N, C-alpha and C positions, 0 to 999 in steps of 0.2 A: 149547514145541509140547503138548506130554505134556497138562500142566497147563491148556494154552487148551481143547484138546480137552475132556478129564473137567469141566473146566468149566463147558463148554457142556453136554454130555450131563446133564449134574446140573441144570441150568435148563429141558432141555424133559423129565426126567420129573419135576421142581416143577408146569408149568404143565399135563403132561398130572394130575396127579394133582389139581389146582385143574379141571379141566375136568369130571373126573369127577365131584369133588363137587358139582358145579352143575345135573348132569342128575337129576333127577325121574327117579324110579322109577314106571314107570306099566306098566300090566297088559297085557299081550301078546293080541292077538286074531288068534284064526287064523279065516277064510271059504272056506265050499265054494268061494261063486261071487264073480265082480264082484256079480254081483247082489245078494247079502245084503251086501255091503257095503255097495254105497248104501244098501240097505233099513233098513243099520242106522245108517248117519250122517243120514237124512233122519229117522227117526225124536225122531234126539237133535239134529236143527239148524232151530230157527223162522225163517221167510221174514220179509225185511219186509212191514208190508203193499203199502206202494207197489208195491215189487217184485210181487208176489203179482198186484193190480190189472192192472198193468200186461202181466204174460203171457195172463191173464185174457182179456184186451184185447186185445192178439194173437190167443190160437186163435182168438175167436169171428169176429174181420174173417178168418180163412183158412179156415175150415170152408165157408164158401158158395163159395168160389171155387177150391176145389182137388177134384180129379178130376171130369169132369163127364160123363164117360163112360172105361167100361175101353178098350185100345185095339183089344181083339180085338174087340169088338161095334161099332167103325168099322169095322173090316176083312169082317165076318162080319153083313152085316145080316140078321137074321132076325125 
């Protein structure tokens, strides 16, 4: 029983050591806010042209439909 436990423990440490060897070492970054992290990521990510065109079409269609008048102008006619 004791030999079996030692053998299993030995396998785990070998697996763990091989996993550590496979990890890439990356520079750790610290951001002041979530917005700073998003800006950092956006500056390094390219948007596919099809996706950009689709989003731009969607935005152009919404701009005319949204917010015809503020709610307070509907309640208080001046």
